[in-house]
Phi, psi and omega in degrees: 000131175260127181269123181276126182292132178295139181259139181277131178239158179231126179286127182239123180252124175255131181261173186299339180272004176095350181294136179254128180245129180265141178229161008261033182300333181210174177245137178206146177262130183228126173303137183302324181294341180276350184272126181260332186197142174231122181228161172243115187244138177299122188292343176287342185253003177293138181303123186275052184296324182235006183281154179262128179289146175276119176241169188227151171221123177253129182236161171293144173298133182235151173236181179288349180267307185195179176266143176279119183288136177277169180299146191298335182213136353279162179295157185306316185285350178270355184276158173245134181249149169253135187235137173246127176247131186236129181225128182236063184056029178086355183278156179301145183284147177210171182298333185277342184237019180291130177202120181282069185261352174266313178221136179229096185059046181286125178289125178231127183230161181262125181205145176052039175085008180200168179272135185216160180202166178213147354286156179295136174251158187234152177296138181287144181266136178208131189282326184224155174080190180295151174216069185263149169228142181243145185230140181225129186231156175211164174204141014281160185284137178262114178249186183296330181286343175061113182280005172097339181228349179234132173211164181260128177283113184261012181264009179218152176282349175280128176304115189223131181252136172261130182232136174238132178274095182274307180223099182301346179258010181274123180304324183295345184278004182287105181276118177250154177211165178185167182204160171221102185266147175051048178274158177231162181288345184280350179267126176052042174056039181079010181270125179271117181258122183238122177272130182275125179248162178269130177268351182252171171253144185248133177242121172255120177267128181234154181229139173201156176284148173241357177215160183290152176223159179295147181299337180268010184246140171229144175251122182235158187253129174273314181191158173229124178252140176238124182224151178151185179280069173261120185303138174265344180204161177179177178243139182246119181275112184285338175285311181278342181059052178209158179273155177207166175053050184280144173293155188239358183286151177285151181227158173226131180240131181246124177261112181203175174058228184292345177282347172274143175302134187303325184293340183253343189290123179299138184262009176090199188283092178203169186289165177300322180298331182267354177280159172293177184306322178077194181290132179232184178287343178275129180296133179231145171295136182274317182263151178293339175221154174286167173274144174242114183242153171292131180300157180266159182265038182142184179288137177231154175280117181237130182246133175254126178241119183249130171250123183216163183239143169248114180245127183233127179284135180210106185291346180281350181268154179299317181280345181087358179202165172231148179229135175243127182260134177235135173233108189233126180250147179220128182252138179230155167261110189229147171246118180268124185247138180303134178081004176263147175244127187249117175267113179264098182268116181253121174268126182257130170240180183297327183223008184207170178232154171230151184233150164219140182234121174252129180255119182260108179295122183055020175063037181236317188234149183263131174229119184283130181237358180198166178201000000 
């Protein structure tokens, strides 16, 4: 069942001299003989002779410490936002009176130095009492062509996004959201400022040596697998700013091939001299991009499985080198939280691995949660 969003109307009474009077903003007595017409007009279509246009500004989410960096691609101004505007006769918004009656998945884009959309909507006029409008936004924009991982749930009056995790290393999958509730036209000349926050959790895999190795030896990575109950789909409530109806099946993600940083990627059956630099004492990112995951609804068992090679050149051997293959798994109980960035530091040794996990709240401060 599809729920049609209620549209706000304003009763307009026209008297014999042509004057239009709007209700129910005020009370007035008019003789019946003086009334020429009574209409109910969509307030979005009223001639905006004196109305203030609704404009937007989208910013990176900021804290008192620093700004939370958005994904490197696409840039914030290259993004397309979908906006829902809710008006309840000017009263504060709540779960019981949500209705996207001003804007319903309105496309907003950046061009010519500012954010724009069409057709232009205007702040609603009201003579007395509160006159609030609330706005909820998300990006990337879900249009009729459907980009494959973001869509709008049309079965509820609550602004709701459907999200599918197709490729967790794909930059386009970075889901952003923001809101400005109970806003008025008197703030910033009618401009609605929305700070973009991350709805997903980010995992950065890093590699470094934790013990000495021979100068003729290199450690290179074949693959890293992440498996566990990481949701593949879910719904994001833009009003409550929380996830719901998460999928529960187990998933496995494999980081290998071109998705591995070239300096760490194993080159196959060849000498150490022909291998890339490999793992060193300096920490390096393992993947060309971090992983972006839907947050979990509690602690889940997540397993990291690393396959790597230790290659040592030895002229006394027929091949001129020796290779040792290691496949080592480590399991953690982890809760992935929206807006957190997790640095998974993997320490490589000749025969073993060590782990440390830092969870960055709002991507600003480090808290050690595992080792």
